[in-house]
N, C-alpha and C positions, 0 to 999 in steps of 0.2 A: 613271193612265189603267186601272187593274182597274177601279172604281167604274164608268169611264165605259162602259166596255165589256160589261161587267155590265149598266149601264141599257139598253145598244142592244140585248143579246139579249133583255133584259124586252120591250123594245117589238115586236121580231121576233113574240116568242109574243103576244105580244096580237094583233097581227094578225094573224097565224097562227089564233090561238084565234075569234077573232069570225069570220075566213074562213069556217071550219071550219064553228062555230053557223052560218052564214047559207047554207052547203051542205049541212048536213047534214038530210038530210029523212029519210031512212033509219037513220041511228044515233042510238043512245042518248046522252042526255046525258052518263052518267054515263060509261058507258065513256071519251069525250072527255076528261072530266077527269081520269081515271086515266092516260090516257095524258099527260097534259100536265104532269101530277105526276112523273111517271117523267121524262119530259125536262127538267122544272127540277130536278132531282136532279141526274142526269145532267150538265147544265151547270153547275150548282154543284162539284161535282167537279173539274171540267177548270178554272174559273176557279181556286178552292182550290190545286187542283195547278200552273197557271200561276204565282200569288201566291209559293207557297213558294220553287218553284222563284227567282223573282226575288230574292227575299229572299235565300235559298242565296246568291245569284249577287253579289249587293251585299257581305255581309257579308265576303266573302274579301278583295275590293279595299281596305273600310273595314280590314282587319286589316294589308294590305300597308302602305297609307298610316300608320299606326301603327309598324308594324316599321320602316318607313326611315327616320321620325322619330328613334325611339330607337336604331339603331342610325348615322346621323349624330352624333346627340349622343354619343355613347361614340367613336367616330372623332374628333371632336374633341376631347374630351377623352383621349385618346391620341397624340394629335398636341401639345396641350399637354406631357401629361408627356415625350412625347422630347426637346423642346425643353428644357426643364429639365434634363432626364440628360444632353442634347450641352452645357450650360454648365457644368453640376457636373462632366463628365470635362475640361471644356477648365482648368477653375479647378483642378483638380489637377493637371492637368499641368504648368500653369505651376508649381502650389509645386512641384511636383518636381523642375522643372526651374532653379527657385532655388536650393532645397536642395543641389541637385550642385555647383553654382557654388558656395556657400559652404564645401561638404567640399573643393572643389580647392585653394581659398584657403588653409582650416586647413590640407591635407597639404601645400602649400606652403611653406606659412610655417613650421611645422614640420622640417622639410626644412631650411631657411636658417639656421633657428637651429640646428641640429643639426650644418651645416656649423660654424657661425659656432665653435661651443664646441668642434667639433675643431680647428677652426687655431689658436684662441687655446690651445688644451691643447698643442700642437705647439709652439706659438710657444715657450709657455714650457720645453717639454725641450730644444726646439733652443737657445735664448739658453742656457740653465744648460750646456750641453753644449760651445758657442760659448765663452762664458767659461774653462770649464776649457780647451780646445784654447788659446785666448791666451796663458792664462799658462803653458804647457807651449812655444810658442813663443817666447812673450820669452823663459824660460828659457834656450834652447836658441839664439837669436839672439845674449843676449850672452857677450862674449870678454872673458875676464879675461885681465889682462897676465901674462906671465909660459907661459904657456899652451901646450901640446903641441899645440895645433891647426898646422895647416900652412898657411904661407900664401906669398903670390908673394914672390918674390926683388925686395929693390927698392923694395916695397911702404909706404906710408907713412901713417898714421892720420890721423885728422881731429885727433886730440886734440894732435897734433905740432905741428901747422899752427895750433890755435887760439892765438891771441895776446893774444884780448880787448878790442882795436879795432877802432873802426869801418873804418876805413882798414889795407888789406894794399898790401904792398910787394913786388913782383915785379921782382927783378932778371936783366938777362940779362947777355947778352954785349957787346950795341951799346950800347941806352940802357937805362936805368929808367922803367918808368910806373910811376904811382900806381892803383888799382883802389876805388872807393867803393862799399862794399856799398846792396843795394836800401834803402829805410828803406819800413817797413810804413807804407800810404796805404792810409783806412777808404775802408769799402765807399760806393758812392753809394746815397742815401737812394730810395727804393722807393715809401713813401707820398705818396699824391697831396695834393695842398693841398684842405684843407675841415677838418669839424665831425671831432673825436676819436668819433662814432658812424659817419660814413663811414669812416672809415679804420680803423677795428676790421672792418667789414663788409669792406673792402678786403683786409684781412689774412685773415680766415678763406677770403676766397674759393679763398688757396692751399690751406688745408685739404681743401676739397670737392673741388679739380681733382685732388690727391694730390702737389701740388710743395710737398715738406715742405721742403727746403731754403730755399725764398724764403718760406715761412710762417713759417719760425726767424726768416730777417730782417727780415721786416715784426712781429711780433710783440715782437723785441727793439725796434725803432726806436721801435713805439709806448711800451712800458713808457719806454723811456728820456728819450722828447718828454712823456706825459704821465704821471708814476708817478703822481699826487697824482686820477688820474681813479675814477669807479666802475669802470670795466670793464678801467681796470689789473692787479688781481687776475685775473680770468679769461683779459687775455691774457698773463699770467706762466704761470699754468695750462698752457692750451696751445703758450704757450712750450716748456715741457717735455714737452707730448706730442709735439712734432716731434723729440724725442730718442727719447723709449719706443718710437714706431713705426718709426723707424731703428733701433731693439737698441743705441742707442749709451745705456747704464743707467748708466752712472757723471754721466754729464753731466746725465741724466735727474735722477738724485738730486739733484745741487747745484740744478738749476731748480726741482726741488718744493721745498727746501731755503726755498728764496731766495722765493722763495712764500707759504712758511708763516710765514718770521719776519715778511716784509714786511707781508703783507694776511693777516691772521688773521680778518679778520671779511668777508672778499669772500664774492663767492656760491659759490664756487669753493672756498672754504677746507675744507670736510667731505671732500669728494673730493681735493684734494690731500693733505691730510695722509694717507690712505687712499696714495695711488699712492706719495707718500715712504715711507711702509712699506714698500710692496712692492718697491720699487727696492732700498732696503736691504738685505733680505734677497737679492734676486737677485743683488747685488754681492760676499755672504758677511757682511753685517753682520744677523747672523738677531734676535738679543737685541735693537739701538737700533730694528730696521723692527718686529717684534715690539709692541715699545713704541709703536710710532707709531700700528701698528693698532689695538692694543686703547686706544689716548688716541683713538681717534675719536667712540666712545659719549659717553667722560667728557667731552671738549671740545665737543661739539657733538650735546650728547640730540638737540634740535628737527632735526637733520638730517633730508633724505628719505630714505624707507625704504628704497628702494634703494640707498641708500650704507650704511646700516646692516646691512645686509643682506650686503653683500658684504664686509664688514670681516669679519663673524661666518663668511662662507666661508672668508674668507684666514687667520684666525686655525686655521681648523679643518685646513684646506692644511696651514700650514706648522709646524700643530703648538706653537700660540705656549703655550699654558696648560700644557701638557705641560715645556716648556722654563723656564717661570715658577715652577712650581710645583716 
């Protein structure tokens, strides 16, 4: 556009030049040329000034366009970085949430274990105290013949009426009647009909529900009906456990002893022997009980590690090694 304008101006000057030459009758040609040269210089300056101003005006536009492109690129990169940062923060929060859950579970399990250990220790302490109290009460309740304890006038003891006969005669003024004592009737069977495995599962269901009386009957019936079965040793062990849980340690010791004698190779044999030793110590037979506890590792070296560690713990607890030494 600048060049076209420049040519147009030159054409006008040419027309003006030729018109001046044609009309210049009284002027010199040299003066006209000087005037034309001056005009051309002024026009050239004006044209270059316009061209430079246009160039400068166009350059900021190009700079603005370049700067806008660079800014858009940076903004896109920043948005991508922000999205990545948000993803990382979300993952970090999820990991923290999972860690909090795990820590809560661990704390709950630790608290439960502590409560269980405390309950077991309290049971052992209370059992020892109850045994001493039971022995004292039995001694206090025994009444020897000829004792100076006061009795009701005309009272008759049970020994005076005991004749050793099943039939007892009762005489009255009018008639004489015979009273027949009740004979012991075995309890009804509680195990359902089915395979021994199904009967064993039925018996264990009473343990899970906490009905230890029914569990005692069920396991006793299972052992009586299936003495040679693979689960007989386990059933005998759980039969003894029903007594131990109810703090009937004498019955538990006899049941453990029966399981040790009849089923020495069963799956529950190591723990059965350990519980036998503990029960003997609790009823006052410490020497025999310590021998049983220390014999777990000798007779069952391949037993479960938890059973062997429990045997070591019971040896230290009851100070069995000191007594043996």
